[in-house]
C-alpha positions in Angstrom: -155.1 -33.7 48.3 -156.4 -30.0 48.9 -160.0 -29.1 47.6 -158.5 -26.1 45.3 -155.3 -28.3 43.9 -158.0 -31.3 43.1 -160.1 -28.8 41.4 -157.3 -27.5 39.1 -156.1 -31.0 38.4 -159.6 -31.7 37.3 -160.0 -28.9 35.2 -156.8 -29.8 33.4 -157.7 -33.2 32.7 -160.7 -32.1 31.3 -159.0 -29.6 29.2 -156.7 -32.5 27.9 -159.8 -35.0 27.2 -161.6 -32.5 25.1 -158.2 -31.7 23.0 -157.7 -35.5 22.7 -161.3 -35.5 21.7 -160.6 -33.2 19.0 -157.7 -35.1 17.5 -159.3 -38.1 17.3 -162.4 -36.6 15.5 -160.4 -35.2 12.9 -158.4 -38.1 12.4 -161.6 -40.3 12.2 -163.5 -38.3 9.6 -161.7 -40.3 6.2 -164.4 -39.1 4.0 -163.7 -35.4 4.5 -161.8 -33.4 1.7 -158.2 -33.0 2.0 -158.6 -29.0 2.7 -161.3 -29.8 5.4 -159.5 -32.8 6.9 -155.9 -32.0 7.4 -155.1 -28.1 7.1 -156.9 -25.7 9.2 -157.2 -22.7 7.2 -156.6 -19.8 8.8 -159.6 -17.8 6.9 -163.0 -19.7 7.1 -165.2 -19.3 4.4 -168.8 -19.4 3.2 -170.3 -20.1 -0.2 -173.1 -17.4 -0.2 -175.1 -17.8 -3.6 -172.0 -18.4 -5.5 -169.6 -15.9 -3.7 -167.2 -16.7 -1.0 -167.9 -14.7 2.2 -164.5 -14.6 4.4 -164.9 -14.8 8.0 -161.4 -13.4 8.8 -163.3 -11.0 11.2 -166.6 -12.0 12.8 -169.6 -11.0 11.7 -173.1 -10.0 13.0 -176.6 -11.6 12.1 -179.4 -9.6 12.7 -182.5 -11.0 13.7 -185.9 -10.2 11.9 -188.7 -11.7 14.0 -192.1 -11.9 12.2 -193.7 -13.7 15.2 -196.5 -12.1 17.5 -194.9 -14.0 20.5 -191.3 -13.9 20.6 -189.6 -13.8 24.0 -188.4 -10.2 23.6 -191.4 -8.5 22.5 -189.3 -5.6 21.1 -187.9 -7.8 18.5 -191.6 -8.6 16.8 -192.2 -7.1 13.6 -195.6 -8.0 12.0 -196.5 -5.4 9.5 -194.8 -4.2 6.4 -193.7 -0.4 7.8 -192.2 -2.2 10.9 -190.4 -4.8 8.9 -188.7 -2.3 6.1 -187.8 -0.4 9.4 -185.9 -3.1 11.3 -184.2 -4.4 7.8 -183.0 -0.8 7.2 -181.9 -0.8 10.9 -179.9 -3.9 10.8 -178.2 -2.7 7.6 -177.8 0.5 8.6 -175.8 -1.0 11.9 -173.7 -3.1 9.6 -174.8 -6.3 10.0 -173.6 -9.2 7.4 -177.1 -11.4 7.4 -180.4 -11.2 8.3 -182.1 -14.1 9.9 -185.7 -14.2 9.5 -188.2 -16.4 11.6 -191.8 -17.1 11.6 -192.1 -19.8 14.4 -191.3 -18.5 18.0 -188.8 -21.2 19.5 -189.1 -20.0 23.1 -189.4 -22.4 25.8 -193.2 -23.7 26.0 -193.8 -21.4 22.8 -197.4 -22.7 20.9 -196.9 -24.7 17.9 -197.9 -23.3 14.5 -198.9 -24.6 11.5 -196.5 -25.2 8.5 -199.2 -22.9 6.5 -199.0 -20.4 9.2 -195.3 -20.2 9.5 -195.3 -19.6 5.7 -197.7 -16.9 5.8 -195.9 -14.8 8.3 -192.4 -15.1 6.5 -193.6 -14.7 3.1 -194.2 -11.0 3.3 -190.9 -10.3 5.0 -189.1 -12.2 2.0 -191.2 -10.5 -0.2 -189.6 -7.4 0.9 -186.4 -8.6 1.2 -185.9 -10.0 -2.1 -187.4 -7.2 -4.1 -185.8 -4.1 -2.0 -182.8 -5.5 -0.3 -181.1 -7.9 -2.3 -177.6 -7.1 -1.3 -177.6 -8.4 2.3 -177.6 -12.2 2.6 -181.0 -13.7 4.4 -180.8 -16.5 6.5 -184.4 -18.8 7.2 -184.7 -19.5 10.7 -187.0 -22.6 10.5 -187.1 -26.3 11.2 -189.1 -27.2 8.5 -187.8 -28.6 5.2 -190.2 -27.5 3.1 -190.3 -24.0 4.3 -186.7 -23.9 3.8 -187.0 -25.0 0.0 -189.5 -22.4 -0.6 -187.5 -19.7 0.7 -184.4 -20.3 -1.1 -186.0 -21.4 -4.2 -188.5 -18.6 -4.5 -186.9 -15.7 -2.7 -183.1 -16.5 -2.9 -182.7 -16.8 0.7 -178.8 -17.8 1.4 -178.8 -19.7 4.8 -181.0 -22.2 6.3 -180.8 -22.0 10.1 -182.3 -25.0 12.0 -182.7 -24.9 15.5 -183.3 -28.9 15.8 -180.4 -30.0 13.8 -182.7 -31.9 11.5 -183.9 -33.8 14.2 -188.1 -32.4 13.9 -188.2 -32.6 10.3 -186.5 -35.8 8.8 -186.0 -34.2 5.3 -183.9 -31.3 6.4 -180.6 -32.6 5.4 -181.6 -33.9 2.2 -183.1 -30.6 1.2 -180.0 -29.0 2.6 -177.7 -31.2 0.4 -180.1 -30.9 -2.3 -180.2 -26.8 -2.0 -176.2 -26.4 -1.9 -176.6 -23.6 0.8 -174.8 -23.2 4.1 -176.5 -24.8 6.7 -176.7 -23.7 10.9 -176.4 -26.9 12.5 -177.9 -26.2 16.0 -177.4 -28.8 19.0 -180.9 -29.2 21.0 -182.8 -32.0 22.9 -186.3 -32.8 22.3 -188.6 -29.8 21.0 -189.1 -26.1 22.4 -191.9 -27.7 24.0 -189.8 -30.3 25.8 -186.4 -29.0 26.1 -186.7 -27.9 29.5 -187.2 -31.3 30.5 -183.9 -32.6 28.8 -181.3 -31.2 30.5 -180.0 -34.3 32.4 -176.4 -34.3 30.9 -173.8 -36.6 32.1 -171.0 -34.1 31.0 -172.5 -31.5 28.9 -169.5 -30.5 26.9 -168.7 -34.1 25.8 -172.3 -35.0 24.8 -172.6 -31.9 22.9 -169.3 -32.7 20.9 -170.4 -36.2 20.3 -173.6 -34.7 18.7 -172.1 -32.4 16.6 -169.2 -35.2 15.6 -172.2 -37.6 14.4 -174.4 -34.8 12.6 -171.3 -33.7 11.0 -170.5 -37.1 9.4 -173.9 -37.3 8.0 -174.0 -33.8 6.5 -170.4 -34.5 5.2 -171.8 -38.1 3.8 -174.5 -36.4 2.1 -172.7 -34.0 0.3 -173.4 -30.7 2.5 -170.1 -28.6 2.4 -171.0 -25.2 4.1 -172.0 -25.9 7.9 -171.7 -23.6 10.7 -172.0 -25.0 14.3 -174.6 -23.4 16.7 -174.1 -24.8 20.2 -177.6 -23.9 21.2 -177.1 -21.5 24.0 -180.6 -21.6 26.1 -182.3 -24.7 24.3 -182.3 -27.9 26.4 -179.7 -26.3 28.8 -179.6 -25.1 32.5 -178.0 -21.6 33.1 -175.0 -23.3 34.5 -174.6 -25.7 31.8 -174.8 -22.7 29.2 -172.1 -21.2 31.0 -170.0 -24.2 31.3 -170.7 -24.6 27.4 -169.6 -21.1 26.6 -166.5 -21.8 28.4 -165.2 -24.4 26.0 -166.5 -22.4 22.9 -162.9 -22.3 21.3 -162.7 -26.2 21.4 -166.1 -26.5 19.6 -164.7 -24.3 16.5 -161.2 -26.6 16.7 -163.2 -30.0 16.7 -165.3 -29.1 13.9 -163.3 -26.8 11.8 -166.5 -25.1 11.3 -167.4 -21.3 11.6 -169.2 -21.1 15.0 -172.3 -19.0 15.6 -173.1 -17.7 19.1 -176.7 -16.7 19.9 -176.9 -15.5 23.2 -178.8 -12.2 22.6 -181.0 -11.1 25.7 -181.5 -15.0 26.6 -182.6 -16.4 29.9 -178.9 -17.0 30.7 -178.5 -13.7 31.2 -181.5 -12.1 32.6 -182.6 -15.1 34.7 -179.0 -15.2 36.3 -178.9 -11.5 36.9 -182.3 -11.4 38.0 -183.3 -8.6 35.4 -186.2 -7.9 32.9 -185.3 -9.2 29.3 -185.3 -5.5 28.2 -182.3 -4.7 30.4 -180.0 -7.7 29.3 -178.3 -6.0 26.8 -175.2 -5.1 28.6 -175.0 -8.7 29.5 -175.4 -9.8 26.1 -172.5 -7.7 25.1 -170.2 -8.9 27.9 -171.2 -12.5 26.8 -170.6 -11.7 23.3 -167.4 -10.2 23.8 -166.2 -13.4 25.7 -167.2 -15.0 22.7 -165.3 -13.2 20.1 -162.2 -13.6 22.2 -162.8 -17.5 22.2 -163.2 -18.0 18.4 -166.7 -17.0 17.8 -167.4 -16.1 14.0 -171.0 -15.0 13.6 -173.4 -13.1 16.5 -176.7 -13.6 16.2 -178.1 -10.8 18.0 -181.3 -8.2 18.2 -179.0 -5.5 19.1 -176.7 -5.0 15.8 -175.0 -1.7 16.5 -173.7 -2.9 20.5 -172.6 -6.1 18.7 -170.6 -4.5 15.9 -168.8 -2.2 18.3 -167.9 -5.4 20.3 -166.3 -6.8 17.3 -164.5 -3.7 16.5 -162.9 -3.3 19.9 -161.8 -6.9 20.2 -160.2 -6.9 16.9 -158.6 -3.9 18.1 -157.4 -5.5 21.1 -156.1 -8.6 19.2 -154.7 -7.0 15.9 
């Protein structure tokens, strides 16, 4: 068989296997509610502090880093004036969420204590709860106690955990107890070890199995609103990131969950293009556009205006 024909057949086979796995998964999760199991809603919903948010159109989650050591230095806001300015920029550019993080999870980032992480986060959370209560806030943390304090003390609406509950064993029960939406991300290892954890036999299949297992656990614990995040840049090579991006729609189909895509200015862009991270906005927009055309519901970004414009243009093309 000629090489090109063989390659085409292999791609068709892989696509068929992925779709078959989606069918098997949906048939097997017997504990899901009728609405979750049988009828895929054309509009995905999130319960945000007692109000339903519709994701009939994709939305943007703006990043607010209160760390001094983010991989993208322009995103670091560590004093009250800069934090307020960043919040107002995110809101003025029409983001639907603000995602606040106080512990860098870039590769090889230094581990900070829980106390230090909270000391970084609390000033921003105070500012948000006091003056910007209209926009839902997501807390970017892998620590259950920090998630709890953020939700209970400052009304945070979403927990965004890069570890999928693996770093802190209390995270899933905390999410279930707090009854807030949870961003379930795929990762192997920790930010300090993830570069050594890229030896997949089949990245797409293994990440799908990861979500299948984690969602079973979360549903059994009563967690209703789960957003999946493939974890681009976490324990994946540049090539593996692009392979997973190609199958983005299948992840949404398999899980019937909203899909968050976080590729903003990441290594899969600037290393592939051999450019500084500061010049990676154009590449980010290209990938975000591809993601939107393939089922992304939430874009987590540094550059809110560019992402909002991409959503508007894609919506115009489709609708």
